[in-house]
C-alpha positions in Angstrom: -77.4 213.7 153.0 -80.9 214.7 154.7 -82.4 217.1 157.4 -84.7 215.6 160.2 -87.7 218.4 161.2 -85.9 219.3 164.3 -82.7 220.4 161.9 -84.1 224.2 161.3 -81.8 225.4 164.1 -78.9 224.5 161.9 -79.8 226.3 158.7 -79.9 230.1 158.0 -83.4 230.1 158.3 -83.3 230.8 162.1 -81.5 233.9 161.4 -84.5 235.2 159.9 -86.6 237.6 161.5 -90.3 237.7 160.9 -91.9 241.4 161.8 -95.2 241.4 160.7 -94.6 244.7 159.8 -94.2 245.4 155.3 -89.7 245.6 156.3 -90.6 242.1 157.8 -91.9 240.4 154.6 -89.1 242.7 152.8 -86.1 241.3 154.8 -87.3 237.7 155.3 -85.4 234.6 154.5 -88.6 232.1 155.0 -88.8 230.5 151.9 -92.8 231.0 152.2 -92.6 234.5 151.8 -90.0 235.1 149.0 -92.4 232.0 147.2 -95.6 234.2 147.6 -93.6 238.0 147.5 -92.5 236.5 143.9 -95.8 234.9 142.6 -97.7 237.9 143.9 -95.7 240.5 142.1 -96.3 237.9 139.0 -99.7 238.0 139.2 -100.1 241.8 139.5 -97.9 241.9 136.0 -99.8 239.4 134.6 -103.2 241.7 134.9 -100.9 244.2 134.0 -99.8 242.7 130.7 -103.3 241.6 129.8 -104.4 245.4 130.0 -101.6 245.5 126.8 -103.3 243.0 125.5 -107.0 244.4 125.2 -105.3 247.7 123.9 -103.7 245.3 121.3 -106.8 243.8 120.4 -108.7 247.2 120.4 -105.9 248.4 117.6 -106.5 244.9 115.5 -110.4 244.4 115.9 -111.3 246.3 112.5 -109.0 247.2 109.5 -107.2 250.2 109.2 -107.5 251.0 113.0 -105.7 254.1 114.4 -106.2 253.8 118.1 -102.1 253.9 118.4 -99.3 255.2 116.8 -97.2 252.3 114.6 -94.4 253.1 117.4 -96.7 253.2 120.3 -98.2 250.0 119.3 -94.6 248.4 119.0 -94.0 249.2 122.2 -97.1 247.8 123.1 -96.5 244.4 121.8 -92.9 244.1 122.9 -93.8 244.9 126.4 -96.6 242.7 126.2 -94.8 239.9 125.4 -91.6 240.3 127.5 -93.6 241.5 130.6 -95.6 237.3 130.3 -92.5 235.5 129.7 -89.8 236.9 131.9 -91.9 238.8 134.3 -95.1 236.6 134.8 -95.1 232.6 133.5 -91.2 232.1 134.3 -91.0 233.7 137.6 -93.8 232.7 138.8 -93.2 229.1 138.1 -89.9 229.4 140.1 -91.9 230.7 142.7 -93.8 228.0 143.2 -91.1 226.1 143.7 -89.6 228.2 146.2 -92.6 228.0 148.2 -93.5 224.2 147.8 -90.4 222.2 147.0 -89.0 222.6 151.1 -92.3 221.4 152.0 -92.9 218.7 149.7 -89.8 216.9 150.5 -89.9 217.9 154.1 -87.3 220.4 154.6 -87.4 223.0 157.5 -86.4 225.8 155.1 -85.0 226.4 151.6 -81.1 225.9 150.5 -79.3 229.5 150.6 -82.0 231.3 151.1 -80.7 234.9 151.3 -79.6 234.1 147.4 -83.4 233.1 147.0 -84.3 236.6 148.6 -81.9 238.5 146.5 -83.1 236.6 143.6 -86.5 238.1 144.3 -85.0 241.7 144.3 -83.5 241.6 141.3 -86.5 240.2 139.4 -88.4 242.6 141.0 -86.0 245.4 139.8 -86.0 244.1 136.4 -89.9 244.4 136.0 -89.3 248.1 137.0 -87.0 249.0 135.0 -88.6 247.4 131.9 -91.9 249.4 132.8 -89.9 252.6 133.6 -89.4 252.6 129.7 -92.9 254.1 128.8 -91.7 256.9 131.1 -88.9 257.9 128.4 -88.9 260.3 125.5 -88.4 258.2 123.0 -90.7 255.5 124.8 -90.4 251.7 125.7 -88.7 248.6 123.9 -90.1 248.1 120.9 -88.1 245.6 119.4 -90.5 242.4 120.6 -89.3 239.7 123.4 -86.4 238.6 121.2 -84.9 242.2 120.4 -83.0 241.0 117.2 -80.0 243.2 116.4 -79.9 245.2 114.1 -82.9 246.4 114.3 -82.8 246.8 118.0 -79.0 248.6 117.7 -78.9 251.8 119.0 -78.6 252.8 115.0 -82.5 251.6 114.4 -83.8 252.2 118.1 -82.4 255.1 119.5 -83.4 256.1 122.9 -83.0 254.3 126.2 -86.6 252.2 126.1 -84.3 249.3 125.1 -81.0 249.8 127.4 -83.3 249.4 130.5 -84.9 246.5 128.8 -81.8 245.0 128.7 -80.3 245.7 131.9 -84.6 244.7 133.3 -84.0 241.2 131.6 -80.8 240.8 133.0 -81.6 241.5 136.5 -84.5 239.5 136.1 -82.9 236.5 134.6 -79.8 236.5 137.1 -82.8 236.8 139.9 -84.2 233.4 138.7 -81.1 231.6 138.5 -80.5 232.3 142.2 -83.5 231.4 142.8 -83.2 228.1 140.4 -80.2 227.1 142.6 -81.8 227.4 145.2 -84.9 225.3 144.3 -82.7 222.6 143.2 -79.9 222.3 146.1 -83.0 221.8 148.4 -84.6 219.1 146.2 -81.1 217.1 145.8 -79.9 218.1 149.4 -82.3 219.0 151.8 -84.7 215.8 152.1 -86.4 214.4 155.0 -84.9 211.0 156.1 -86.8 208.5 153.8 -87.5 211.2 151.0 -85.6 209.0 148.3 -85.2 210.8 144.9 -87.8 208.3 143.6 -90.1 209.1 146.5 -90.2 212.5 145.8 -93.6 214.3 144.0 -94.1 214.4 140.6 -94.3 218.6 141.2 -90.9 218.8 142.7 -89.5 216.3 140.0 -90.7 219.1 137.6 -88.9 221.8 139.3 -85.8 219.7 139.3 -86.3 219.6 135.5 -86.8 223.0 135.3 -84.2 224.4 137.4 -81.6 222.1 135.3 -83.1 223.8 132.4 -82.6 227.1 134.2 -78.9 226.4 135.4 -78.3 225.2 131.5 -80.3 227.7 129.4 -80.2 230.8 131.2 -77.0 232.0 131.0 -77.1 232.3 127.3 -79.5 235.0 127.5 -76.8 236.9 129.4 -74.4 236.4 127.2 -77.4 237.3 124.2 -77.8 240.6 126.0 -74.7 241.4 126.8 -73.7 241.5 122.8 -76.6 243.1 122.8 -75.4 246.2 124.7 -72.2 246.0 123.5 -73.7 246.4 119.7 -75.5 249.6 121.1 -72.5 250.8 122.3 -70.9 249.8 119.1 -73.5 249.4 116.0 -70.6 248.6 113.9 -70.7 245.2 115.6 -74.1 244.5 113.6 -72.1 245.2 110.6 -70.9 242.3 110.0 -73.7 239.3 109.5 -71.9 236.6 112.0 -72.6 239.0 114.9 -76.6 239.1 114.0 -76.4 235.1 113.2 -74.7 234.4 116.1 -76.9 236.4 118.9 -80.3 234.5 117.7 -78.0 231.5 118.1 -77.6 233.0 122.1 -80.8 233.9 122.3 -82.7 230.7 120.9 -80.6 228.6 123.2 -82.1 230.2 125.7 -85.5 230.4 123.9 -86.1 227.0 123.6 -85.5 225.8 127.2 -87.5 228.4 128.3 -91.0 227.3 127.4 -90.3 224.2 129.2 -89.4 226.4 132.2 -92.9 227.7 131.6 -94.3 224.5 131.5 -93.1 221.7 133.3 -94.1 223.6 136.9 -97.9 223.7 135.8 -97.4 220.2 134.3 -96.5 218.9 137.9 -99.0 221.2 139.4 -101.6 219.3 137.0 -100.2 216.3 137.8 -100.9 216.8 141.3 -104.1 217.9 141.1 -105.7 215.4 138.9 -104.4 212.7 141.5 -105.9 214.2 144.3 -109.2 215.1 142.9 -109.2 211.6 141.1 -108.9 209.9 144.3 -105.8 207.5 143.2 -102.2 207.7 142.4 -100.1 209.7 139.8 -100.5 206.9 137.2 -96.7 206.5 135.6 -95.0 207.8 138.0 -91.5 206.8 136.9 -91.7 206.9 133.4 -92.8 210.3 133.6 -89.4 211.0 135.8 -87.7 209.7 133.5 -89.5 211.8 130.5 -89.1 215.2 132.2 -85.4 214.5 132.0 -85.2 213.4 128.8 -87.4 216.2 127.5 -85.3 218.4 129.5 -82.3 217.3 127.7 -83.6 217.4 124.3 -84.8 220.7 124.9 -81.5 221.9 124.7 -81.0 220.4 121.0 -83.8 221.8 119.2 -83.1 226.1 119.4 -82.0 226.1 115.9 -85.5 225.7 114.7 -86.6 228.9 115.2 -84.1 229.8 112.8 -85.1 227.9 109.3 -86.1 230.9 107.6 -82.4 232.4 108.2 -80.8 229.6 106.0 -78.2 229.5 108.7 -79.4 226.4 110.6 -79.1 222.8 109.7 -82.5 221.6 108.9 -82.5 218.2 108.9 -80.9 218.0 112.6 -82.9 220.6 114.6 -86.3 219.2 112.8 -85.3 215.6 114.4 -84.9 216.7 117.4 -87.9 218.8 117.8 -90.1 216.1 116.3 -88.4 213.2 118.5 -89.6 216.0 121.6 -93.4 213.9 120.8 -91.7 210.6 123.0 -91.3 212.2 126.2 -94.5 214.9 125.7 -96.8 211.5 124.8 -95.3 210.2 128.0 -96.3 212.8 130.6 -99.8 213.5 128.4 -100.9 209.6 128.6 -99.7 209.7 132.6 -102.1 212.5 132.5 -105.0 210.5 131.2 -103.9 207.4 133.0 -104.6 209.4 136.0 -107.7 210.4 135.4 -109.2 207.0 133.7 -111.0 204.9 136.5 -110.8 207.8 139.1 -113.3 208.8 141.3 -113.7 212.3 139.9 -114.2 215.5 141.9 -115.0 218.6 139.7 -113.6 221.3 142.0 -112.2 224.7 140.5 -108.8 223.5 140.6 -109.4 220.0 138.7 -111.7 221.6 135.9 -108.5 223.8 135.2 -106.5 221.0 135.2 -108.6 219.2 132.8 -108.8 221.7 130.3 -104.8 222.3 130.4 -104.8 219.2 128.8 -106.5 219.3 125.4 -105.7 222.9 125.3 -102.0 222.6 125.5 -101.7 219.6 123.6 -103.0 222.2 120.7 -100.3 224.1 121.3 -97.8 221.3 121.2 -98.8 220.0 118.0 -98.5 223.2 116.5 -95.0 223.5 117.8 -94.3 220.3 115.9 -95.6 221.5 112.8 -93.6 224.7 113.1 -90.4 222.5 114.0 -91.1 220.7 110.3 -89.2 222.9 107.7 -91.5 223.1 105.3 -94.4 224.3 107.2 -92.2 226.6 109.0 -91.0 228.2 106.1 -95.4 229.3 105.5 -96.1 230.3 108.8 -92.5 232.1 109.8 -93.4 235.9 111.2 -97.1 235.4 110.6 -100.3 235.1 112.9 -100.0 230.9 112.9 -96.6 231.2 115.4 -98.8 234.1 117.9 -101.3 231.1 118.0 -98.7 228.9 118.9 -97.1 230.4 121.2 -100.3 231.7 123.2 -102.3 228.1 123.1 -98.5 226.9 124.6 -98.5 229.8 127.0 -101.9 230.9 127.8 -103.9 227.7 127.1 -101.7 225.5 128.9 -99.4 226.9 131.3 -101.6 229.6 132.5 -104.3 227.1 132.8 -102.4 225.2 134.9 -101.3 228.3 136.9 -104.9 228.7 138.3 -104.9 224.8 138.4 -102.1 225.3 141.5 -103.3 228.6 142.7 -106.8 227.4 143.3 -105.5 224.2 144.7 -103.0 225.3 147.6 -104.2 229.0 148.4 -106.2 227.2 151.5 -102.3 226.0 151.8 -101.4 229.4 152.0 -103.3 231.3 153.3 -106.4 228.7 155.7 -109.1 229.2 153.7 -110.6 228.9 150.3 -111.0 230.5 147.4 -115.2 230.9 146.4 -116.3 228.1 143.9 -118.8 229.9 142.2 -117.1 232.7 140.9 -113.9 230.4 140.6 -116.1 228.6 138.3 -117.3 231.5 136.5 -113.5 232.6 136.0 -113.0 229.0 134.7 -115.9 229.1 132.2 -115.2 232.7 131.0 -111.5 231.9 130.4 -112.3 228.5 128.3 -114.5 230.9 125.9 -112.4 233.4 125.9 -108.8 231.7 125.3 -110.6 229.6 122.4 -112.3 232.6 121.0 -108.8 234.8 121.1 -106.3 232.5 119.9 -107.9 229.6 117.9 -108.5 232.0 114.8 -105.2 233.3 114.9 -104.0 229.8 113.4 -106.4 230.8 110.2 -105.0 234.3 110.3 -101.3 233.1 110.2 -102.5 230.6 107.7 -104.1 233.1 105.1 -101.4 235.3 105.2 -101.5 238.1 108.5 -98.0 238.9 109.3 -97.6 239.1 113.0 -96.4 242.3 114.8 -98.3 245.0 112.5 -100.3 247.5 113.9 -103.0 247.5 111.7 -103.9 245.8 108.1 -105.8 246.3 104.8 -109.6 246.0 104.9 -108.8 244.2 101.2 -106.6 241.5 103.0 -110.3 240.2 104.7 -108.8 239.4 107.8 -111.4 241.5 109.4 -114.3 238.8 110.8 -111.4 236.6 112.2 -109.7 239.7 114.2 -112.9 241.1 115.3 -113.3 237.4 116.6 -110.6 237.2 118.4 -110.9 240.9 119.8 -114.5 239.8 121.6 -112.7 236.5 123.0 -110.3 239.1 124.4 -112.9 240.8 126.2 -114.0 237.4 127.8 -110.6 236.7 129.1 -111.0 240.2 130.8 -114.5 239.1 132.4 -112.9 235.7 133.4 -109.5 237.7 135.2 -112.0 240.7 136.8 -114.0 237.1 137.9 -110.8 236.0 139.6 -109.7 239.5 141.5 -113.6 239.8 142.8 -112.7 235.9 144.0 -109.6 236.8 145.7 -111.2 239.9 146.9 -114.7 238.1 148.1 -112.5 235.3 149.8 -110.2 237.8 151.8 -113.2 239.2 153.2 -115.2 236.3 154.3 -111.9 234.3 155.2 -114.3 230.6 154.9 -112.1 228.8 157.7 -110.6 225.7 156.0 -109.3 222.3 157.3 -105.6 222.1 157.2 -106.2 219.3 154.6 -109.2 220.4 152.5 -108.6 218.5 149.6 -106.9 215.3 151.2 -103.9 215.9 149.2 -100.9 213.2 148.6 -97.8 215.1 149.5 -96.1 216.3 152.6 -96.9 220.3 152.7 -100.4 219.2 153.5 -99.0 217.1 156.4 -98.7 220.7 158.3 -100.7 223.1 159.2 -102.0 225.6 156.8 -100.5 228.6 156.6 -97.5 226.5 157.5 -95.5 228.0 160.6 -91.7 229.4 159.9 -89.6 226.3 159.6 -92.6 223.9 158.5 -92.2 220.9 160.5 -92.2 220.9 164.2 -92.1 218.4 166.9 -95.9 219.1 167.2 -96.3 218.6 163.2 -94.0 215.5 162.6 -93.8 214.1 159.4 -95.9 211.0 158.6 -93.7 207.7 157.5 -92.4 208.5 153.8 -92.7 205.3 151.8 -93.7 206.6 148.4 -94.1 209.8 146.7 -97.7 210.0 148.0 -97.1 209.6 151.8 -100.5 210.7 153.0 -102.5 208.7 150.5 -100.1 205.7 152.0 -101.4 207.0 155.6 -105.0 207.3 154.4 -104.9 203.5 152.7 -103.4 201.8 155.9 -106.1 203.5 158.1 -108.7 201.9 155.0 -110.0 205.8 154.3 -108.6 206.3 150.7 -108.1 204.4 147.5 -104.5 203.2 146.7 
């Protein structure tokens, strides 16, 4: 089933109202507004979680610091980690799909627009509830983003911070599920005429793989949270190790696929950026599509490698499936590199972020294979090596893909460009800060520094590397200030940009910037769709671009 551009009148979107007031944004079922609300909320929370990270690094910059009490320190790192995963990286990725997938497949609107809007408000409510924990007498949630029982039971963590965390994460996860369903259904059932599955842009394919994991894995987190809530009402539930280990199985069945939900959309965005600014087609398109689907399937079979140290996981099986991820991951990396090789590279700010994504995420991926090997995992479990690995995946990798997407699609969303000079300052500061902050953590973990500690003794010898890491965090803060300045300056100046300033490849660049309510109109018809890069095809036919 496909929908032509003039089919907008037959969709639920035709009944949506777009007044210019804040209420118009709050109730609009226009997928572009919902996507912007989701991504905007995630960016605000990104700055907030960054502030919490700076507070953590101020405590750890030198040995035996007492900037915060151990209990407050536990609250800060728990909300920082929970916020970055549940409220920033995952929702931004899904929000990017909500905005772009209908445009990229030539649909006038998103499927299930009211469900999508409800999903956003559940996500926003979840974020508010999680942060409200800081206002409670006993403080916010303090048991980490995975909140293992029995430590997270009401016996060991009394107060309302953890119940608010449970309800907040539950609401945000249900919201993400609703938005994920809508994005998947749009890609599968609302494509324009001529937009076959193997003509979908690589970003849309990355969203298909991501939403399949959302639908398959996120209910497991809801089950784990329900078990945790029951255990807080009746703590004796966690007297049995069956339920403690059962919780871990439920949680990590979600916890590993969500890493790829926070990776695939940014990989897809990077692929789009590299192809456009290499002035060539995306290399290895079909192989990448297959690898994304295989990767998504394999991601559901590796959760037990997070539990090697418990002695309750089958080491050989989970190690084998973890190492098997190298095959589809390798195909995707070769596709990114192959896209760049031989191209006519244009080093814009989005291109710089996309290029930096490749080696930095590779460090995260390879260190992930290391902790998926039992003999190494036993040594580095619960050390700063794991902290370094996670941050190279989610910040050195995915966050650079996020910023590549922001700079690339900003003119599509707003009609004007972000400032290139400030963008390059942002990029340089983030590259320096990312590697200064997180690379020393590998050595700290190797030397024995445990994670989730509020301080450490001077005789342990961790001070120098922690100081370097904290200096790196200051560079990250400066980079984010440059990004905020870029947004503020660009909004003030609003330099006019053409509808397609980059010579894009996919259909979102065939309509006005910003797009009209129904995306494509009789005055903005869809071009012929003959491949996954229809606009490049059109320029090639006119002798204006490389194939």
